[in-house]
A tleap script that builds the chain and sets N, CA, C and O, in Angstrom:
source leaprc.protein.ff14SB
mol = sequence {
  NMET THR GLY ALA THR SER THR ARG SER GLY
  SER THR ARG SER ALA LEU PHE ALA LEU ALA
  SER LEU ILE ILE ALA ALA VAL VAL ALA ALA
  LEU ALA LEU ALA MET LEU THR VAL ARG PRO
  ASP GLY SER ILE PHE ASN PRO GLY PRO LEU
  VAL THR TYR GLY LEU PRO ALA MET LYS VAL
  VAL VAL ASP LEU ALA ALA ALA ALA THR ILE
  GLY ALA LEU VAL VAL ALA ALA VAL CYS VAL
  PRO VAL GLY LEU ARG ALA TRP ASP ARG LEU
  LEU ASP ALA ALA PRO TRP CYS SER ALA ALA
  TRP LEU VAL ALA SER CYS VAL ALA ALA VAL
  MET THR SER ILE SER SER ASP ARG ALA CGLY
}
set mol.1.N position { 40.958 -89.508 121.613 }
set mol.1.CA position { 40.787 -89.319 120.191 }
set mol.1.C position { 39.765 -88.289 119.856 }
set mol.1.O position { 39.908 -87.556 118.877 }
set mol.2.N position { 38.736 -88.221 120.651 }
set mol.2.CA position { 37.655 -87.266 120.417 }
set mol.2.C position { 38.137 -85.829 120.648 }
set mol.2.O position { 37.628 -84.892 120.033 }
set mol.3.N position { 39.143 -85.660 121.558 }
set mol.3.CA position { 39.688 -84.326 121.869 }
set mol.3.C position { 40.409 -83.798 120.639 }
set mol.3.O position { 40.278 -82.621 120.303 }
set mol.4.N position { 41.160 -84.645 119.971 }
set mol.4.CA position { 41.872 -84.195 118.751 }
set mol.4.C position { 40.920 -83.886 117.620 }
set mol.4.O position { 41.147 -82.970 116.829 }
set mol.5.N position { 39.840 -84.667 117.551 }
set mol.5.CA position { 38.854 -84.434 116.484 }
set mol.5.C position { 38.112 -83.120 116.725 }
set mol.5.O position { 37.878 -82.368 115.778 }
set mol.6.N position { 37.741 -82.831 117.965 }
set mol.6.CA position { 37.025 -81.588 118.257 }
set mol.6.C position { 37.919 -80.363 118.085 }
set mol.6.O position { 37.439 -79.296 117.702 }
set mol.7.N position { 39.198 -80.505 118.361 }
set mol.7.CA position { 40.128 -79.410 118.092 }
set mol.7.C position { 40.282 -79.161 116.602 }
set mol.7.O position { 40.293 -78.022 116.133 }
set mol.8.N position { 40.399 -80.247 115.884 }
set mol.8.CA position { 40.544 -80.088 114.437 }
set mol.8.C position { 39.239 -79.518 113.844 }
set mol.8.O position { 39.294 -78.693 112.932 }
set mol.9.N position { 38.113 -79.930 114.330 }
set mol.9.CA position { 36.794 -79.437 113.881 }
set mol.9.C position { 36.688 -77.932 114.189 }
set mol.9.O position { 36.197 -77.150 113.375 }
set mol.10.N position { 37.165 -77.549 115.394 }
set mol.10.CA position { 37.112 -76.091 115.754 }
set mol.10.C position { 38.001 -75.288 114.864 }
set mol.10.O position { 37.623 -74.184 114.471 }
set mol.11.N position { 39.169 -75.782 114.520 }
set mol.11.CA position { 40.084 -75.023 113.634 }
set mol.11.C position { 39.536 -74.974 112.242 }
set mol.11.O position { 39.751 -73.993 111.531 }
set mol.12.N position { 38.816 -76.030 111.815 }
set mol.12.CA position { 38.224 -76.016 110.491 }
set mol.12.C position { 37.112 -74.976 110.469 }
set mol.12.O position { 36.986 -74.233 109.495 }
set mol.13.N position { 36.309 -74.909 111.517 }
set mol.13.CA position { 35.216 -73.891 111.599 }
set mol.13.C position { 35.767 -72.527 111.570 }
set mol.13.O position { 35.226 -71.669 110.873 }
set mol.14.N position { 36.851 -72.258 112.309 }
set mol.14.CA position { 37.394 -70.901 112.341 }
set mol.14.C position { 38.041 -70.545 110.992 }
set mol.14.O position { 37.998 -69.387 110.578 }
set mol.15.N position { 38.636 -71.527 110.308 }
set mol.15.CA position { 39.215 -71.260 108.992 }
set mol.15.C position { 38.073 -70.995 107.987 }
set mol.15.O position { 38.213 -70.126 107.127 }
set mol.16.N position { 36.988 -71.703 108.078 }
set mol.16.CA position { 35.859 -71.452 107.152 }
set mol.16.C position { 35.236 -70.082 107.431 }
set mol.16.O position { 34.833 -69.361 106.518 }
set mol.17.N position { 35.173 -69.746 108.737 }
set mol.17.CA position { 34.635 -68.407 109.079 }
set mol.17.C position { 35.548 -67.298 108.540 }
set mol.17.O position { 35.077 -66.295 108.004 }
set mol.18.N position { 36.865 -67.500 108.693 }
set mol.18.CA position { 37.802 -66.479 108.176 }
set mol.18.C position { 37.685 -66.382 106.679 }
set mol.18.O position { 37.682 -65.274 106.143 }
set mol.19.N position { 37.586 -67.521 105.962 }
set mol.19.CA position { 37.478 -67.469 104.532 }
set mol.19.C position { 36.176 -66.806 104.106 }
set mol.19.O position { 36.194 -66.029 103.151 }
set mol.20.N position { 35.082 -67.060 104.741 }
set mol.20.CA position { 33.821 -66.453 104.418 }
set mol.20.C position { 33.898 -64.930 104.705 }
set mol.20.O position { 33.346 -64.130 103.949 }
set mol.21.N position { 34.566 -64.549 105.771 }
set mol.21.CA position { 34.744 -63.150 106.053 }
set mol.21.C position { 35.515 -62.427 104.979 }
set mol.21.O position { 35.158 -61.323 104.569 }
set mol.22.N position { 36.612 -63.082 104.514 }
set mol.22.CA position { 37.443 -62.505 103.452 }
set mol.22.C position { 36.644 -62.326 102.161 }
set mol.22.O position { 36.747 -61.306 101.479 }
set mol.23.N position { 35.841 -63.354 101.847 }
set mol.23.CA position { 35.034 -63.267 100.615 }
set mol.23.C position { 34.004 -62.149 100.753 }
set mol.23.O position { 33.818 -61.385 99.807 }
set mol.24.N position { 33.348 -62.029 101.862 }
set mol.24.CA position { 32.379 -60.972 102.093 }
set mol.24.C position { 33.071 -59.614 102.038 }
set mol.24.O position { 32.531 -58.667 101.467 }
set mol.25.N position { 34.243 -59.514 102.617 }
set mol.25.CA position { 34.971 -58.207 102.558 }
set mol.25.C position { 35.336 -57.887 101.115 }
set mol.25.O position { 35.256 -56.719 100.734 }
set mol.26.N position { 35.725 -58.837 100.301 }
set mol.26.CA position { 36.083 -58.590 98.903 }
set mol.26.C position { 34.844 -58.082 98.128 }
set mol.26.O position { 34.917 -57.140 97.339 }
set mol.27.N position { 33.742 -58.735 98.386 }
set mol.27.CA position { 32.469 -58.360 97.620 }
set mol.27.C position { 32.071 -56.937 98.098 }
set mol.27.O position { 31.757 -56.087 97.264 }
set mol.28.N position { 32.078 -56.676 99.373 }
set mol.28.CA position { 31.715 -55.347 99.917 }
set mol.28.C position { 32.650 -54.243 99.361 }
set mol.28.O position { 32.219 -53.158 98.972 }
set mol.29.N position { 33.924 -54.582 99.350 }
set mol.29.CA position { 34.915 -53.558 98.815 }
set mol.29.C position { 34.691 -53.323 97.329 }
set mol.29.O position { 34.779 -52.182 96.876 }
set mol.30.N position { 34.399 -54.388 96.540 }
set mol.30.CA position { 34.169 -54.207 95.178 }
set mol.30.C position { 32.880 -53.437 94.901 }
set mol.30.O position { 32.853 -52.559 94.039 }
set mol.31.N position { 31.822 -53.761 95.624 }
set mol.31.CA position { 30.580 -53.020 95.447 }
set mol.31.C position { 30.673 -51.568 95.854 }
set mol.31.O position { 30.131 -50.696 95.174 }
set mol.32.N position { 31.355 -51.293 96.961 }
set mol.32.CA position { 31.492 -49.919 97.418 }
set mol.32.C position { 32.320 -49.119 96.391 }
set mol.32.O position { 31.992 -47.977 96.072 }
set mol.33.N position { 33.373 -49.726 95.894 }
set mol.33.CA position { 34.173 -49.003 94.880 }
set mol.33.C position { 33.350 -48.726 93.622 }
set mol.33.O position { 33.435 -47.645 93.039 }
set mol.34.N position { 32.543 -49.726 93.209 }
set mol.34.CA position { 31.752 -49.536 92.020 }
set mol.34.C position { 30.634 -48.513 92.261 }
set mol.34.O position { 30.337 -47.719 91.368 }
set mol.35.N position { 30.033 -48.512 93.398 }
set mol.35.CA position { 28.995 -47.496 93.721 }
set mol.35.C position { 29.503 -46.108 93.846 }
set mol.35.O position { 28.777 -45.156 93.560 }
set mol.36.N position { 30.761 -45.951 94.275 }
set mol.36.CA position { 31.344 -44.650 94.375 }
set mol.36.C position { 31.652 -43.954 93.050 }
set mol.36.O position { 31.899 -42.749 93.000 }
set mol.37.N position { 31.630 -44.742 91.991 }
set mol.37.CA position { 32.032 -44.184 90.684 }
set mol.37.C position { 30.929 -44.219 89.670 }
set mol.37.O position { 31.180 -43.952 88.495 }
set mol.38.N position { 29.722 -44.534 90.063 }
set mol.38.CA position { 28.615 -44.600 89.102 }
set mol.38.C position { 27.634 -43.488 89.451 }
set mol.38.O position { 27.205 -43.357 90.597 }
set mol.39.N position { 27.282 -42.683 88.436 }
set mol.39.CA position { 26.284 -41.667 88.583 }
set mol.39.C position { 24.913 -42.206 88.618 }
set mol.39.O position { 24.703 -43.338 88.182 }
set mol.40.N position { 23.924 -41.450 89.124 }
set mol.40.CA position { 22.531 -41.997 89.134 }
set mol.40.C position { 21.983 -42.364 87.732 }
set mol.40.O position { 21.157 -43.268 87.610 }
set mol.41.N position { 22.445 -41.660 86.683 }
set mol.41.CA position { 21.967 -41.957 85.364 }
set mol.41.C position { 22.696 -43.174 84.746 }
set mol.41.O position { 22.372 -43.585 83.632 }
set mol.42.N position { 23.659 -43.735 85.456 }
set mol.42.CA position { 24.320 -44.947 84.992 }
set mol.42.C position { 25.693 -44.725 84.358 }
set mol.42.O position { 26.430 -45.676 84.097 }
set mol.43.N position { 26.027 -43.442 84.114 }
set mol.43.CA position { 27.329 -43.146 83.467 }
set mol.43.C position { 28.454 -43.168 84.545 }
set mol.43.O position { 28.230 -42.947 85.735 }
set mol.44.N position { 29.608 -43.437 84.063 }
set mol.44.CA position { 30.776 -43.519 84.913 }
set mol.44.C position { 31.510 -42.169 84.916 }
set mol.44.O position { 31.729 -41.576 83.860 }
set mol.45.N position { 31.882 -41.699 86.089 }
set mol.45.CA position { 32.681 -40.478 86.132 }
set mol.45.C position { 34.090 -40.749 86.578 }
set mol.45.O position { 34.418 -41.848 87.025 }
set mol.46.N position { 34.895 -39.771 86.458 }
set mol.46.CA position { 36.283 -39.950 86.827 }
set mol.46.C position { 36.465 -40.220 88.289 }
set mol.46.O position { 36.204 -39.343 89.112 }
set mol.47.N position { 36.907 -41.415 88.646 }
set mol.47.CA position { 37.062 -41.750 90.055 }
set mol.47.C position { 38.163 -41.058 90.795 }
set mol.47.O position { 38.220 -41.070 92.025 }
set mol.48.N position { 39.064 -40.437 90.007 }
set mol.48.CA position { 40.128 -39.680 90.662 }
set mol.48.C position { 41.312 -40.557 91.143 }
set mol.48.O position { 41.629 -41.598 90.568 }
set mol.49.N position { 41.922 -40.083 92.195 }
set mol.49.CA position { 43.160 -40.710 92.600 }
set mol.49.C position { 42.960 -42.109 93.230 }
set mol.49.O position { 43.922 -42.870 93.327 }
set mol.50.N position { 41.729 -42.461 93.659 }
set mol.50.CA position { 41.473 -43.754 94.207 }
set mol.50.C position { 41.861 -44.847 93.197 }
set mol.50.O position { 42.525 -45.819 93.557 }
set mol.51.N position { 41.446 -44.684 91.944 }
set mol.51.CA position { 41.739 -45.725 90.935 }
set mol.51.C position { 43.110 -45.406 90.311 }
set mol.51.O position { 43.881 -46.321 90.019 }
set mol.52.N position { 43.418 -44.111 90.105 }
set mol.52.CA position { 44.723 -43.777 89.440 }
set mol.52.C position { 45.901 -44.317 90.233 }
set mol.52.O position { 46.835 -44.852 89.636 }
set mol.53.N position { 45.893 -44.200 91.539 }
set mol.53.CA position { 46.994 -44.661 92.352 }
set mol.53.C position { 46.720 -46.006 92.981 }
set mol.53.O position { 47.651 -46.749 93.293 }
set mol.54.N position { 45.435 -46.335 93.173 }
set mol.54.CA position { 45.109 -47.579 93.829 }
set mol.54.C position { 45.259 -48.848 92.973 }
set mol.54.O position { 45.612 -49.916 93.473 }
set mol.55.N position { 44.977 -48.694 91.654 }
set mol.55.CA position { 45.091 -49.822 90.734 }
set mol.55.C position { 46.519 -50.395 90.642 }
set mol.55.O position { 46.695 -51.607 90.760 }
set mol.56.N position { 47.542 -49.541 90.432 }
set mol.56.CA position { 48.877 -50.133 90.425 }
set mol.56.C position { 49.256 -50.756 91.739 }
set mol.56.O position { 49.951 -51.772 91.764 }
set mol.57.N position { 48.819 -50.174 92.828 }
set mol.57.CA position { 49.124 -50.701 94.164 }
set mol.57.C position { 48.450 -52.059 94.335 }
set mol.57.O position { 49.067 -52.989 94.854 }
set mol.58.N position { 47.194 -52.190 93.908 }
set mol.58.CA position { 46.493 -53.428 94.023 }
set mol.58.C position { 47.073 -54.521 93.174 }
set mol.58.O position { 47.074 -55.689 93.563 }
set mol.59.N position { 47.585 -54.136 91.972 }
set mol.59.CA position { 48.238 -55.107 91.110 }
set mol.59.C position { 49.543 -55.625 91.766 }
set mol.59.O position { 49.899 -56.795 91.627 }
set mol.60.N position { 50.201 -54.773 92.441 }
set mol.60.CA position { 51.427 -55.239 93.191 }
set mol.60.C position { 50.999 -56.205 94.309 }
set mol.60.O position { 51.664 -57.218 94.521 }
set mol.61.N position { 49.932 -55.921 95.008 }
set mol.61.CA position { 49.454 -56.849 96.094 }
set mol.61.C position { 48.998 -58.152 95.473 }
set mol.61.O position { 49.272 -59.208 96.044 }
set mol.62.N position { 48.313 -58.139 94.327 }
set mol.62.CA position { 47.893 -59.357 93.656 }
set mol.62.C position { 49.108 -60.203 93.287 }
set mol.62.O position { 49.139 -61.405 93.552 }
set mol.63.N position { 50.115 -59.563 92.668 }
set mol.63.CA position { 51.333 -60.325 92.272 }
set mol.63.C position { 52.064 -60.883 93.530 }
set mol.63.O position { 52.521 -62.026 93.512 }
set mol.64.N position { 52.168 -60.123 94.561 }
set mol.64.CA position { 52.879 -60.588 95.762 }
set mol.64.C position { 52.112 -61.757 96.419 }
set mol.64.O position { 52.728 -62.742 96.827 }
set mol.65.N position { 50.791 -61.653 96.522 }
set mol.65.CA position { 49.985 -62.717 97.096 }
set mol.65.C position { 50.069 -63.984 96.236 }
set mol.65.O position { 50.136 -65.091 96.769 }
set mol.66.N position { 50.066 -63.827 94.932 }
set mol.66.CA position { 50.168 -64.985 94.050 }
set mol.66.C position { 51.537 -65.631 94.176 }
set mol.66.O position { 51.637 -66.857 94.232 }
set mol.67.N position { 52.551 -64.858 94.219 }
set mol.67.CA position { 53.905 -65.420 94.425 }
set mol.67.C position { 54.062 -66.082 95.787 }
set mol.67.O position { 54.735 -67.107 95.899 }
set mol.68.N position { 53.467 -65.526 96.798 }
set mol.68.CA position { 53.567 -66.166 98.128 }
set mol.68.C position { 52.812 -67.427 98.151 }
set mol.68.O position { 53.274 -68.391 98.761 }
set mol.69.N position { 51.644 -67.499 97.511 }
set mol.69.CA position { 50.837 -68.741 97.504 }
set mol.69.C position { 51.576 -69.820 96.733 }
set mol.69.O position { 51.777 -70.915 97.259 }
set mol.70.N position { 51.978 -69.547 95.522 }
set mol.70.CA position { 52.634 -70.556 94.679 }
set mol.70.C position { 53.964 -70.901 95.256 }
set mol.70.O position { 54.349 -72.069 95.291 }
set mol.71.N position { 54.669 -69.912 95.707 }
set mol.71.CA position { 56.024 -70.201 96.310 }
set mol.71.C position { 55.939 -71.060 97.506 }
set mol.71.O position { 56.767 -71.960 97.650 }
set mol.72.N position { 54.968 -70.853 98.417 }
set mol.72.CA position { 54.824 -71.701 99.595 }
set mol.72.C position { 54.485 -73.147 99.228 }
set mol.72.O position { 54.994 -74.081 99.848 }
set mol.73.N position { 53.616 -73.334 98.212 }
set mol.73.CA position { 53.227 -74.676 97.812 }
set mol.73.C position { 54.426 -75.405 97.134 }
set mol.73.O position { 54.693 -76.580 97.384 }
set mol.74.N position { 55.108 -74.658 96.287 }
set mol.74.CA position { 56.294 -75.278 95.571 }
set mol.74.C position { 57.377 -75.670 96.541 }
set mol.74.O position { 57.937 -76.763 96.458 }
set mol.75.N position { 57.672 -74.769 97.465 }
set mol.75.CA position { 58.722 -75.074 98.427 }
set mol.75.C position { 58.302 -76.275 99.281 }
set mol.75.O position { 59.115 -77.161 99.542 }
set mol.76.N position { 57.037 -76.310 99.716 }
set mol.76.CA position { 56.548 -77.405 100.512 }
set mol.76.C position { 56.653 -78.734 99.711 }
set mol.76.O position { 57.027 -79.781 100.240 }
set mol.77.N position { 56.300 -78.628 98.406 }
set mol.77.CA position { 56.284 -79.873 97.587 }
set mol.77.C position { 57.679 -80.351 97.219 }
set mol.77.O position { 57.894 -81.559 97.125 }
set mol.78.N position { 58.641 -79.447 97.006 }
set mol.78.CA position { 59.910 -79.821 96.450 }
set mol.78.C position { 61.046 -79.763 97.420 }
set mol.78.O position { 61.913 -80.636 97.383 }
set mol.79.N position { 61.094 -78.773 98.300 }
set mol.79.CA position { 62.314 -78.524 99.142 }
set mol.79.C position { 62.285 -79.056 100.512 }
set mol.79.O position { 63.335 -79.425 101.039 }
set mol.80.N position { 61.089 -79.125 101.166 }
set mol.80.CA position { 60.967 -79.488 102.553 }
set mol.80.C position { 60.417 -80.895 102.645 }
set mol.80.O position { 59.418 -81.224 102.005 }
set mol.81.N position { 61.085 -81.745 103.463 }
set mol.81.CA position { 60.538 -83.076 103.638 }
set mol.81.C position { 59.204 -83.067 104.369 }
set mol.81.O position { 58.975 -82.261 105.271 }
set mol.82.N position { 58.329 -83.979 103.961 }
set mol.82.CA position { 56.997 -84.114 104.588 }
set mol.82.C position { 57.163 -84.448 106.047 }
set mol.82.O position { 58.017 -85.247 106.431 }
set mol.83.N position { 56.316 -83.812 106.865 }
set mol.83.CA position { 56.304 -84.104 108.267 }
set mol.83.C position { 57.113 -83.157 109.158 }
set mol.83.O position { 56.960 -83.160 110.380 }
set mol.84.N position { 57.947 -82.372 108.552 }
set mol.84.CA position { 58.699 -81.404 109.372 }
set mol.84.C position { 57.798 -80.241 109.678 }
set mol.84.O position { 56.797 -79.992 109.006 }
set mol.85.N position { 58.202 -79.513 110.754 }
set mol.85.CA position { 57.354 -78.379 111.170 }
set mol.85.C position { 57.338 -77.289 110.140 }
set mol.85.O position { 56.323 -76.604 110.012 }
set mol.86.N position { 58.388 -77.088 109.405 }
set mol.86.CA position { 58.456 -76.102 108.322 }
set mol.86.C position { 57.439 -76.452 107.208 }
set mol.86.O position { 56.791 -75.583 106.624 }
set mol.87.N position { 57.342 -77.734 106.958 }
set mol.87.CA position { 56.340 -78.194 105.907 }
set mol.87.C position { 54.918 -77.867 106.352 }
set mol.87.O position { 54.109 -77.391 105.557 }
set mol.88.N position { 54.615 -78.125 107.627 }
set mol.88.CA position { 53.305 -77.763 108.140 }
set mol.88.C position { 53.027 -76.259 108.099 }
set mol.88.O position { 51.929 -75.823 107.753 }
set mol.89.N position { 54.012 -75.509 108.447 }
set mol.89.CA position { 53.915 -74.027 108.396 }
set mol.89.C position { 53.640 -73.539 106.981 }
set mol.89.O position { 52.767 -72.700 106.758 }
set mol.90.N position { 54.405 -74.082 106.020 }
set mol.90.CA position { 54.143 -73.706 104.641 }
set mol.90.C position { 52.742 -74.032 104.181 }
set mol.90.O position { 52.082 -73.235 103.515 }
set mol.91.N position { 52.318 -75.181 104.538 }
set mol.91.CA position { 50.901 -75.557 104.132 }
set mol.91.C position { 49.841 -74.788 104.884 }
set mol.91.O position { 48.717 -74.637 104.404 }
set mol.92.N position { 50.196 -74.295 106.074 }
set mol.92.CA position { 49.207 -73.405 106.808 }
set mol.92.C position { 49.223 -72.028 106.269 }
set mol.92.O position { 48.213 -71.329 106.347 }
set mol.93.N position { 50.357 -71.585 105.705 }
set mol.93.CA position { 50.443 -70.195 105.144 }
set mol.93.C position { 49.739 -70.084 103.760 }
set mol.93.O position { 49.151 -69.055 103.425 }
set mol.94.N position { 49.821 -71.145 103.002 }
set mol.94.CA position { 49.298 -71.105 101.620 }
set mol.94.C position { 47.823 -70.717 101.499 }
set mol.94.O position { 47.494 -69.924 100.617 }
set mol.95.N position { 46.915 -71.234 102.342 }
set mol.95.CA position { 45.561 -70.768 102.202 }
set mol.95.C position { 45.333 -69.249 102.570 }
set mol.95.O position { 44.488 -68.566 101.991 }
set mol.96.N position { 46.102 -68.799 103.521 }
set mol.96.CA position { 45.975 -67.374 103.890 }
set mol.96.C position { 46.488 -66.482 102.738 }
set mol.96.O position { 45.906 -65.444 102.426 }
set mol.97.N position { 47.606 -66.931 102.116 }
set mol.97.CA position { 48.105 -66.178 100.937 }
set mol.97.C position { 47.103 -66.241 99.842 }
set mol.97.O position { 46.889 -65.235 99.164 }
set mol.98.N position { 46.481 -67.349 99.626 }
set mol.98.CA position { 45.482 -67.419 98.540 }
set mol.98.C position { 44.251 -66.619 98.827 }
set mol.98.O position { 43.632 -66.079 97.910 }
set mol.99.N position { 43.880 -66.531 100.085 }
set mol.99.CA position { 42.741 -65.633 100.469 }
set mol.99.C position { 43.062 -64.192 100.198 }
set mol.99.O position { 42.210 -63.450 99.709 }
set mol.100.N position { 44.274 -63.774 100.503 }
set mol.100.CA position { 44.673 -62.385 100.216 }
set mol.100.C position { 44.758 -62.195 98.661 }
set mol.100.O position { 44.457 -61.118 98.146 }
set mol.101.N position { 45.153 -63.213 97.973 }
set mol.101.CA position { 45.149 -63.135 96.520 }
set mol.101.C position { 43.720 -62.957 95.991 }
set mol.101.O position { 43.504 -62.170 95.069 }
set mol.102.N position { 42.754 -63.663 96.552 }
set mol.102.CA position { 41.364 -63.552 96.151 }
set mol.102.C position { 40.840 -62.175 96.413 }
set mol.102.O position { 40.225 -61.591 95.520 }
set mol.103.N position { 41.039 -61.626 97.558 }
set mol.103.CA position { 40.498 -60.285 97.930 }
set mol.103.C position { 41.144 -59.222 97.034 }
set mol.103.O position { 40.459 -58.352 96.496 }
set mol.104.N position { 42.509 -59.307 96.876 }
set mol.104.CA position { 43.143 -58.306 96.045 }
set mol.104.C position { 42.758 -58.386 94.585 }
set mol.104.O position { 42.668 -57.375 93.889 }
set mol.105.N position { 42.529 -59.628 94.127 }
set mol.105.CA position { 42.087 -59.761 92.709 }
set mol.105.C position { 40.667 -59.188 92.492 }
set mol.105.O position { 40.392 -58.566 91.466 }
set mol.106.N position { 39.806 -59.402 93.439 }
set mol.106.CA position { 38.443 -58.848 93.331 }
set mol.106.C position { 38.477 -57.345 93.244 }
set mol.106.O position { 37.842 -56.750 92.373 }
set mol.107.N position { 39.231 -56.715 94.160 }
set mol.107.CA position { 39.289 -55.257 94.159 }
set mol.107.C position { 39.990 -54.740 92.891 }
set mol.107.O position { 39.564 -53.745 92.305 }
set mol.108.N position { 41.052 -55.414 92.478 }
set mol.108.CA position { 41.764 -55.011 91.275 }
set mol.108.C position { 40.884 -55.155 90.009 }
set mol.108.O position { 41.003 -54.361 89.076 }
set mol.109.N position { 40.023 -56.149 89.991 }
set mol.109.CA position { 39.122 -56.349 88.874 }
set mol.109.C position { 38.161 -55.224 88.712 }
set mol.109.O position { 37.917 -54.741 87.606 }
set mol.110.N position { 37.598 -54.792 89.861 }
set mol.110.CA position { 36.670 -53.653 89.818 }
set mol.110.C position { 37.392 -52.383 89.437 }
set mol.110.O position { 36.871 -51.588 88.654 }
set mol.111.N position { 38.566 -52.177 89.968 }
set mol.111.CA position { 39.336 -51.010 89.599 }
set mol.111.C position { 39.720 -50.998 88.115 }
set mol.111.O position { 39.697 -49.958 87.458 }
set mol.112.N position { 40.066 -52.154 87.620 }
set mol.112.CA position { 40.403 -52.219 86.182 }
set mol.112.C position { 39.177 -51.900 85.321 }
set mol.112.O position { 39.282 -51.214 84.304 }
set mol.113.N position { 38.054 -52.388 85.727 }
set mol.113.CA position { 36.834 -52.083 84.976 }
set mol.113.C position { 36.485 -50.605 85.020 }
set mol.113.O position { 36.072 -50.041 84.006 }
set mol.114.N position { 36.638 -49.980 86.149 }
set mol.114.CA position { 36.374 -48.595 86.266 }
set mol.114.C position { 37.405 -47.797 85.435 }
set mol.114.O position { 37.052 -46.821 84.772 }
set mol.115.N position { 38.649 -48.215 85.479 }
set mol.115.CA position { 39.718 -47.551 84.720 }
set mol.115.C position { 39.472 -47.627 83.253 }
set mol.115.O position { 39.681 -46.629 82.563 }
set mol.116.N position { 39.022 -48.793 82.699 }
set mol.116.CA position { 38.777 -48.939 81.316 }
set mol.116.C position { 37.542 -48.174 80.896 }
set mol.116.O position { 37.498 -47.620 79.797 }
set mol.117.N position { 36.520 -48.134 81.772 }
set mol.117.CA position { 35.319 -47.343 81.481 }
set mol.117.C position { 35.632 -45.869 81.429 }
set mol.117.O position { 35.055 -45.138 80.625 }
set mol.118.N position { 36.521 -45.433 82.258 }
set mol.118.CA position { 36.883 -44.034 82.280 }
set mol.118.C position { 37.599 -43.634 80.980 }
set mol.118.O position { 37.412 -42.535 80.457 }
set mol.119.N position { 38.428 -44.568 80.478 }
set mol.119.CA position { 39.214 -44.225 79.274 }
set mol.119.C position { 38.301 -44.181 78.026 }
set mol.119.O position { 38.590 -43.477 77.058 }
set mol.120.N position { 37.187 -44.955 78.077 }
set mol.120.CA position { 36.367 -45.070 76.854 }
set mol.120.C position { 35.220 -44.191 76.878 }
set mol.120.O position { 34.437 -44.170 75.928 }
savepdb mol mol.pdb
quit
C-alpha cells in the first residue's frame, strides 16, 4: 500500500512542478512582451508584427485550449462511464488543457493591453 501512495505522491509532485513551471513561463512571457513595448519614458510604441499577427493567433490558441478543457470534462461527465480507461485519460488531459488555457490567456491579455494602448 505504501508503494502506491509513494507513486501517487511522486506524480502529484511532478504535476505541481509542471503547473508551477507553466505559471512561471506565462508570467515571464507576459513581462517580456510588456517590457519589449514600453519606452524608458513610459510611453508605448508600436510593437509591430509581434502583436499585429500574434494576438489573433493567441486568441485562437485560447479558444482551442478552452474548448479542449471543457470538452474533455463534459465528455468524461456525460458520455464515458466512470472507471473506464478513456474516462481516466480524459480526466488526465483536462488539467493540461487548462494549463495551456492559462498560459495562452496570460499572453493574450498582455497583447490585448498593448494593442489597445497602441490604438489610443
